[in-house]
C-alpha positions in Angstrom: -1.4 176.2 232.1 -0.4 179.9 232.5 1.9 181.2 235.2 -1.0 182.5 237.4 -2.8 179.2 237.4 0.5 177.3 238.1 1.2 179.6 241.1 -2.2 178.8 242.4 -1.4 175.1 242.3 2.3 175.3 243.4 1.8 177.9 246.1 1.0 175.2 248.7 4.6 173.9 248.5 6.3 177.3 249.0 5.4 177.4 252.7 7.1 174.0 253.2 10.3 174.9 251.4 11.9 176.9 254.2 13.6 174.6 256.7 15.0 175.5 260.0 18.5 175.4 258.4 20.1 176.8 261.5 19.1 173.7 263.5 22.1 172.4 265.5 22.0 169.0 263.9 21.9 170.4 260.4 25.2 172.4 260.5 27.9 171.2 258.1 30.8 169.3 259.5 34.1 168.3 258.1 35.6 164.8 258.5 37.7 164.4 261.6 40.3 161.7 261.8 39.0 158.8 263.8 41.1 158.0 266.8 43.4 155.0 266.5 41.3 152.9 268.7 38.0 153.8 267.0 36.3 150.6 265.9 35.6 149.7 262.3 31.9 149.1 262.1 29.5 148.1 259.3 25.8 148.3 260.0 23.0 147.1 257.8 20.1 149.6 257.5 16.5 148.5 257.0 14.5 151.1 255.1 10.9 151.4 254.0 11.8 152.4 250.4 12.4 150.7 247.1 15.5 151.8 245.3 13.3 153.2 242.6 12.2 156.0 245.0 15.2 158.1 244.2 14.7 160.8 246.7 13.5 158.6 249.6 16.0 155.8 249.2 18.6 158.3 248.0 18.2 160.3 251.2 19.0 157.2 253.2 22.0 156.6 251.0 23.3 160.1 251.4 22.9 159.8 255.1 25.0 156.7 255.1 27.6 158.1 252.8 28.0 161.2 255.0 28.4 159.1 258.2 31.2 157.2 256.4 32.8 160.5 255.3 32.7 162.0 258.7 34.4 159.0 260.2 37.0 158.6 257.5 35.3 155.4 256.4 35.6 153.6 259.7 31.8 153.5 260.3 29.9 152.2 257.3 26.1 152.0 257.0 24.5 150.0 254.2 20.9 151.0 253.3 18.8 148.1 252.1 15.5 148.3 250.2 12.2 147.7 252.0 11.6 144.0 252.2 15.2 142.9 252.2 15.8 143.1 255.9 12.3 143.8 257.0 8.9 144.7 255.6 8.6 148.3 254.7 6.2 148.9 257.7 8.2 146.8 260.2 11.4 148.8 260.3 10.7 150.1 263.9 10.0 146.5 265.0 13.4 145.1 263.9 15.2 148.1 265.3 13.4 148.0 268.6 14.1 144.3 269.0 17.8 144.7 268.1 17.6 142.4 265.1 18.8 145.3 262.9 20.8 148.2 264.5 19.4 151.1 262.3 16.5 152.0 260.0 15.2 154.7 257.8 11.4 155.0 257.8 8.4 157.2 258.7 7.0 157.0 262.2 3.3 157.3 261.2 3.6 153.8 259.7 3.5 152.6 263.3 0.6 154.5 264.8 -1.0 151.1 265.6 1.5 150.9 268.4 0.9 154.4 269.6 -0.7 157.5 268.1 2.2 159.5 269.6 4.3 158.3 266.6 2.2 160.4 264.3 3.7 163.6 265.7 7.2 162.4 264.6 6.1 162.2 261.0 2.9 164.3 260.3 -0.6 164.9 261.5 -3.6 165.9 259.3 -3.9 169.7 259.4 -0.7 169.8 261.4 2.7 171.4 260.7 4.4 172.2 257.4 8.0 171.2 256.9 9.4 174.4 258.3 7.0 174.4 261.2 7.7 170.7 261.9 11.4 171.4 262.1 10.9 174.3 264.3 8.8 172.2 266.7 11.3 169.3 266.6 14.5 171.3 267.0 13.4 174.3 269.0 9.9 173.5 270.4 10.7 170.5 272.5 9.4 168.0 270.0 12.6 166.0 269.4 13.4 165.8 273.1 9.8 164.6 273.9 9.8 162.0 271.1 13.3 160.7 272.0 12.2 160.1 275.6 9.1 158.3 274.3 11.2 156.1 271.9 13.6 155.3 274.7 10.9 154.2 277.1 8.7 152.4 274.6 11.0 151.0 272.0 14.6 151.0 273.3 15.4 153.2 270.4 16.6 156.8 269.6 15.5 158.6 266.4 16.6 161.7 264.5 14.7 163.6 261.7 16.4 162.6 258.4 14.2 163.9 255.6 10.9 165.6 254.8 8.6 165.3 251.8 7.1 168.8 252.2 3.4 169.2 251.8 2.2 166.2 249.8 -0.5 166.2 247.1 -4.0 165.2 247.8 -4.3 162.0 245.7 -5.5 160.7 242.4 -9.2 160.4 241.5 -11.0 158.7 238.6 -13.8 161.3 238.8 -14.0 164.9 240.0 -14.7 165.5 243.7 -16.3 168.7 244.7 -18.4 168.1 247.9 -18.5 165.9 250.9 -21.4 164.1 249.4 -19.0 163.1 246.5 -16.9 161.2 249.0 -19.6 158.9 250.2 -18.7 155.3 249.3 -15.6 156.3 247.4 -13.0 153.5 247.6 -9.7 155.2 248.3 -6.2 154.0 249.2 -5.2 156.2 252.1 -3.5 154.9 255.2 -2.9 156.3 258.7 -4.7 159.1 260.4 -5.6 160.7 257.1 -7.5 157.5 256.3 -9.3 157.7 259.6 -10.5 161.2 258.8 -11.6 160.2 255.3 -13.4 157.2 256.8 -15.3 159.5 259.1 -16.3 161.5 256.0 -17.8 158.4 254.3 -14.9 157.1 252.3 -14.3 153.3 252.1 -10.6 153.3 253.1 -8.2 150.8 251.5 -4.6 150.2 252.7 -2.5 149.0 249.8 1.2 148.9 249.4 2.6 151.4 246.9 3.4 148.7 244.3 -0.3 147.7 244.0 -1.8 151.2 243.6 -1.4 151.5 239.8 -3.2 148.2 239.1 -5.9 148.9 241.6 -6.7 152.2 240.0 -6.4 150.9 236.5 -8.9 148.0 237.1 -11.3 150.2 239.1 -10.7 148.2 242.3 -10.3 151.6 243.9 -11.6 155.0 242.9 -8.8 157.1 244.3 -5.4 156.8 245.9 -2.8 159.0 247.6 0.9 158.4 247.4 3.4 161.2 247.9 3.8 164.0 245.3 4.3 164.7 241.6 7.8 163.2 241.3 7.1 159.9 243.0 3.5 159.6 241.7 4.8 160.1 238.1 7.2 157.2 238.7 4.3 155.0 239.6 2.5 156.1 236.5 -0.6 157.2 238.5 -1.2 160.0 236.0 -1.9 157.3 233.4 -4.8 155.7 235.3 -6.5 158.6 236.9 -7.4 162.0 235.4 -7.8 164.2 238.5 -5.0 165.2 240.9 -6.2 166.6 244.2 -4.5 169.2 246.4 -3.5 170.1 249.0 -2.6 166.9 250.8 -4.1 168.1 254.1 -3.3 164.8 255.8 0.4 165.2 255.2 1.4 168.9 255.4 5.1 168.2 256.1 6.0 164.6 256.5 9.2 163.9 258.4 11.3 160.8 257.8 13.5 159.3 260.5 16.7 157.5 261.2 15.8 155.0 264.0 18.6 153.4 266.0 18.5 150.6 268.6 19.4 152.3 271.9 21.7 149.5 273.1 23.7 149.8 269.9 23.7 153.6 270.0 25.1 153.6 273.6 28.0 151.4 272.4 29.1 154.0 269.7 32.0 156.3 270.3 31.0 159.9 270.8 32.4 160.8 267.4 30.2 158.2 265.6 27.2 159.5 267.5 28.0 163.1 266.4 28.4 161.8 262.8 24.9 160.3 262.9 23.4 163.5 264.3 25.1 165.6 261.6 24.3 163.3 258.7 20.7 163.1 259.8 20.4 166.9 260.0 21.9 167.3 256.5 19.5 164.6 255.1 16.6 166.4 256.7 17.5 169.4 254.6 18.6 167.7 251.4 15.5 165.4 251.0 13.1 168.3 251.3 15.3 170.5 249.0 15.4 167.9 246.3 11.7 167.3 246.5 11.0 171.0 246.0 13.3 171.0 243.0 11.9 167.9 241.2 8.2 168.1 242.1 7.5 171.3 240.1 9.0 169.8 237.0 7.1 166.6 237.3 3.8 168.5 237.9 4.4 170.6 234.8 5.0 167.4 232.7 1.8 165.8 234.0 -0.4 168.8 233.5 1.0 169.2 229.9 0.1 165.5 229.4 -3.6 166.0 230.4 -3.7 165.7 234.2 -6.5 167.9 235.7 -5.6 169.6 238.9 -8.4 169.6 241.5 -8.3 171.9 244.5 -10.2 170.5 247.5 -13.2 172.7 248.0 -13.6 174.7 251.2 -16.5 172.5 252.1 -14.3 169.4 252.1 -11.4 171.1 253.8 -13.5 172.5 256.6 -15.3 169.1 257.1 -12.0 167.3 257.2 -10.3 169.7 259.6 -13.3 169.5 262.0 -13.2 165.7 261.9 -9.4 165.6 262.4 -9.5 167.6 265.6 -12.6 165.8 266.8 -10.6 162.6 266.5 -7.6 164.2 268.3 -9.7 165.5 271.2 -11.4 162.1 271.6 -8.0 160.3 271.6 -6.5 162.8 274.1 -9.5 162.1 276.4 -8.7 158.4 276.5 -4.9 158.2 276.0 -2.7 160.1 278.6 0.4 159.5 276.5 -1.2 161.1 273.4 -2.6 164.0 275.5 0.8 164.7 277.0 2.3 165.4 273.5 -0.9 166.7 271.8 -1.6 169.6 274.0 1.9 171.3 273.9 2.1 170.4 270.1 -1.3 172.1 269.5 -0.2 175.2 271.4 3.0 175.4 269.3 1.0 174.8 266.1 -1.4 177.6 266.8 1.4 180.0 267.7 3.7 179.3 264.8 0.9 179.3 262.2 -0.3 182.7 263.4 3.2 183.9 262.7 3.3 182.4 259.3 -0.1 183.9 258.4 1.3 187.3 259.1 4.4 187.0 256.8 5.0 184.0 254.7 1.4 183.3 253.8 0.8 186.9 253.0 3.6 186.7 250.4 2.2 183.5 249.0 -1.3 185.0 248.9 -0.1 188.0 247.0 1.8 185.9 244.4 -1.3 183.7 244.0 -3.6 186.6 243.4 -1.4 188.8 241.3 0.6 186.2 239.3 3.5 188.7 239.4 7.0 187.8 238.3 
């Protein structure tokens, strides 16, 4: 693969690589001596990740380490792999109930409870990582979601990681048109799965650990996971030849620290500040690490025979139309969704116009020219 071709495939991640680093929660902080009467606490943290997912679970661990550092070791948080304290998709449940004080997960796992939770993570054809952070920190998003969590789940949440724009899945055969999607058996959960279903895909919802075998045996024809680094770890490049992009259903996936509100209210102000700071730093570091390791993993897989497959304009246009058709229908029937969707959409349209005029112009130039 030459440099120009690689820029065409990698350009989609460039737009996601610039975080709102000036966000108040993401500023660096030095340890401050805990007051003499500050309690010594140890919380167990439920996560949605296996320890083998070095960036995802590693982000939870770095968050916990930073909280300990900022409180001179008096407040310890112990991340546990998905399945140890709760199933990977039940972290919000145990935090909300108070069974576990804190969790690290992705809110779109819980859209069965409310579609509003999709906005805290990612929406098909929604916001890139930098746009998502702008909305959360400076567009009213975090304030809106924290009120929603308080009222619905007795919880408070903070952004604590982002995967960037994900890849568009692995396919056993080349996909070029919407007709090629008809009857395709694909592992894709969440709202992305609903859009694919509307386009004729037979959607499957399998845990990550079952994807490899399902692709290998032909039980499914395609599957999405995260991106090159994590997909390579699962070995998906060994059981499917075509790697689609961009992952239009996950343009900038935020991860969250979720905390039981009753337990949060008990914390000293210093401990709350430590959590805010550590979450902001994790939000930056997880995305930064993904941007560093994904390119290397993609190069390895392409060198090993993986065929990159850009989604055609036909598929992209059909998927975008279906996504917003679904959103508008949901807004018409769900006042809670509508109350978040309409200001989110206005922010999206405004911030994306801004990016088209500067960042995307630069990316487009690099893609076309292949210049150094």
